[in-house]
C-alpha positions in Angstrom: -64.0 135.0 34.4 -63.2 133.0 31.2 -60.2 132.9 29.1 -60.5 131.5 25.6 -58.0 133.7 24.3 -60.9 135.8 23.6 -62.9 137.5 26.0 -64.5 140.0 25.6 -63.2 138.4 29.0 -57.2 135.4 31.2 -50.6 130.4 26.1 -43.2 124.9 17.5 -40.7 124.4 15.7 -40.1 125.3 12.2 -38.8 121.8 11.6 -41.8 119.8 12.3 -39.8 116.6 13.3 -38.5 118.2 16.5 -41.8 119.4 17.8 -42.2 116.6 20.5 -38.7 117.1 21.7 -39.8 120.7 22.6 -42.8 119.5 24.8 -41.8 119.3 28.4 -41.7 115.8 29.4 -44.1 113.9 31.7 -41.9 115.2 34.6 -43.9 118.5 34.4 -46.4 117.1 36.9 -50.0 118.3 37.1 -49.3 120.2 40.4 -46.6 122.2 38.6 -49.1 123.0 35.9 -51.7 123.9 38.3 -49.1 126.2 40.1 -48.4 127.9 36.8 -52.2 128.3 36.2 -52.4 129.8 39.6 -49.5 132.3 39.0 -51.0 133.2 35.7 -54.6 134.1 37.0 -52.9 136.0 40.0 -50.9 138.0 37.6 -53.9 138.7 35.3 -56.3 139.8 38.2 -53.5 142.0 39.7 -52.6 143.7 36.5 -54.0 147.2 35.8 -56.6 147.5 33.1 -54.3 149.4 30.6 -52.1 146.3 30.5 -54.8 143.7 31.0 -56.1 141.3 28.3 -59.5 141.3 30.0 -60.1 145.0 29.8 -61.8 146.7 26.8 -59.2 148.6 24.6 -56.4 145.8 25.3 -53.1 146.7 24.0 -51.8 143.5 22.1 -48.2 144.2 23.1 -49.2 142.8 26.5 -50.2 139.5 25.0 -47.7 137.4 27.0 -47.5 137.3 30.8 -44.1 136.5 32.6 -44.7 133.7 35.1 -41.1 133.6 36.3 -37.6 134.4 34.9 -37.7 131.9 32.1 -41.5 131.0 31.5 -44.1 133.2 29.7 -47.8 132.5 29.0 -49.6 133.7 25.8 -52.9 134.9 27.3 -54.9 137.6 25.5 -58.2 138.6 23.9 -59.0 138.0 20.3 -58.5 135.1 17.9 -55.1 136.4 16.6 -52.2 137.7 18.6 -48.4 137.3 18.8 -45.5 137.4 21.3 -41.8 137.8 20.8 -39.6 135.8 23.1 -35.9 135.5 23.9 -34.2 132.2 23.5 -34.5 129.5 26.3 -37.9 130.6 27.2 -40.6 128.0 28.3 -44.1 128.6 27.2 -47.2 127.8 29.3 -50.2 127.4 27.0 -53.6 127.7 28.2 -56.1 126.2 25.9 -59.1 127.5 28.0 -59.5 128.3 31.6 -62.1 129.8 33.9 -61.6 131.4 37.3 -64.1 132.5 39.8 -63.5 134.9 42.6 -65.3 136.8 45.3 -65.1 140.1 43.6 -68.5 141.8 42.9 -67.9 142.2 39.1 -66.6 138.6 38.5 -68.3 135.4 37.6 -71.8 136.9 37.0 -72.0 137.5 40.7 -75.4 138.4 41.7 -77.2 136.8 38.7 -79.2 133.5 38.9 -76.7 131.8 36.6 -73.6 133.4 38.2 -71.2 132.3 41.0 -72.3 133.4 44.3 -70.0 131.2 46.4 -67.6 132.6 48.9 -65.8 129.5 50.1 -62.9 128.0 48.1 -64.8 124.8 47.3 -67.8 126.9 46.0 -65.5 129.0 43.8 -63.7 126.0 42.4 -67.1 124.4 41.6 -68.1 127.6 39.8 -64.8 127.4 37.8 -65.3 123.8 36.8 -68.9 124.4 35.8 -67.8 127.2 33.5 -65.0 125.6 31.8 -65.0 123.2 28.9 -66.0 119.5 29.7 -63.2 118.1 27.4 -59.7 119.1 26.4 -59.4 121.6 23.4 -57.0 120.7 20.6 -53.6 122.5 20.9 -51.2 122.2 17.9 -47.7 123.6 17.6 -46.7 124.1 13.9 -49.4 121.6 13.1 -48.5 118.9 15.6 -50.8 118.1 18.4 -49.5 118.3 22.0 -50.8 116.7 25.1 -53.3 118.8 27.1 -53.8 118.3 30.9 -56.7 119.3 33.0 -55.7 121.1 36.2 -57.2 123.2 38.9 -55.9 125.4 41.7 -56.3 123.6 45.1 -59.1 124.4 47.5 -56.4 124.2 50.3 -54.5 127.1 48.8 -56.9 129.6 47.2 -55.4 132.5 45.2 -55.2 135.4 47.5 -55.7 138.5 45.2 -54.9 142.1 45.9 -56.2 144.5 43.3 -54.1 147.3 41.9 -55.3 150.9 41.2 -57.4 150.9 37.9 -58.1 147.3 38.1 -60.5 145.4 35.8 -63.3 145.1 38.3 -63.5 148.7 39.2 -62.8 148.1 42.8 -60.8 150.5 45.2 -56.9 149.8 45.0 -56.0 147.3 47.7 -59.3 145.4 47.7 -58.7 141.6 48.5 -60.4 138.6 47.4 -60.2 134.8 46.8 -60.0 133.1 43.5 -60.0 129.5 42.3 -59.4 128.3 38.7 -59.8 125.4 36.4 -58.1 125.0 33.0 -56.8 122.8 30.2 -53.1 123.5 29.7 -49.8 122.4 28.4 -46.1 123.4 28.9 -43.5 123.7 26.2 -39.8 123.5 26.6 -37.9 126.4 24.9 -38.4 126.5 21.1 -35.7 127.2 18.5 -35.2 130.7 17.1 -37.7 131.5 14.3 -41.4 131.9 13.9 -43.9 129.4 15.3 -47.7 129.0 15.4 -50.0 127.8 18.2 -53.6 126.9 17.3 -56.1 126.2 19.9 -59.6 124.7 18.9 -62.6 123.5 20.7 -63.4 120.3 18.7 -66.7 119.5 20.4 -69.9 119.3 18.4 -71.0 122.7 19.7 -67.7 124.7 20.0 -67.6 127.2 22.7 -65.1 129.6 20.9 -63.6 130.1 17.4 -60.1 128.6 16.6 -57.6 131.0 18.0 -54.0 131.6 16.7 -50.9 132.7 18.7 -47.8 133.6 16.6 -44.6 133.1 18.6 -41.4 134.6 17.4 -38.2 133.5 19.2 -35.3 135.9 18.7 -32.0 134.6 17.3 -29.3 133.4 19.8 -26.3 135.7 20.1 
């Protein structure tokens, strides 16, 4: 399953001079970013279809997923979407990501080009193969940010328990494994106001159109 903020599938300052101060410093290690990617994909796969960006008839009000008490991830279908955040919210931005799982309706399972692996390593290989080979461009209000390549570890595969009305059409409680690869960045809290995140595949043959996320941070009280 791919996220390129578009599926028909699964994340800025008004004063430009302070954008880089808003980016989480290098202390946000790759393993922390990989942990956030794993949390995000787990949340997506365990979210019922009516609230899920990978379902048809997606409701845009569910365009941001809560990863914890103070971190959200914009992650939705379509080339334009928006999220409204409270102050002091970190933002986990996924430029592009692919996950592969053991569920029958995922990863083109059963087709010659699909993923038919069942082991963690085979699922990760599938995710790597389906993802971009180089980092997409991510800009915050016109300023570029660093994008990191991460993947969920084979030693700790995502253990997914599907809800009722899930995106795979499986019975509630069905379990499976998932591994993910992705190109991500994490932003520290942005100041109140309106901000714009653009994601673009700048390769010679782009895999997806430029996508835009509008972020509105509510005023502090």
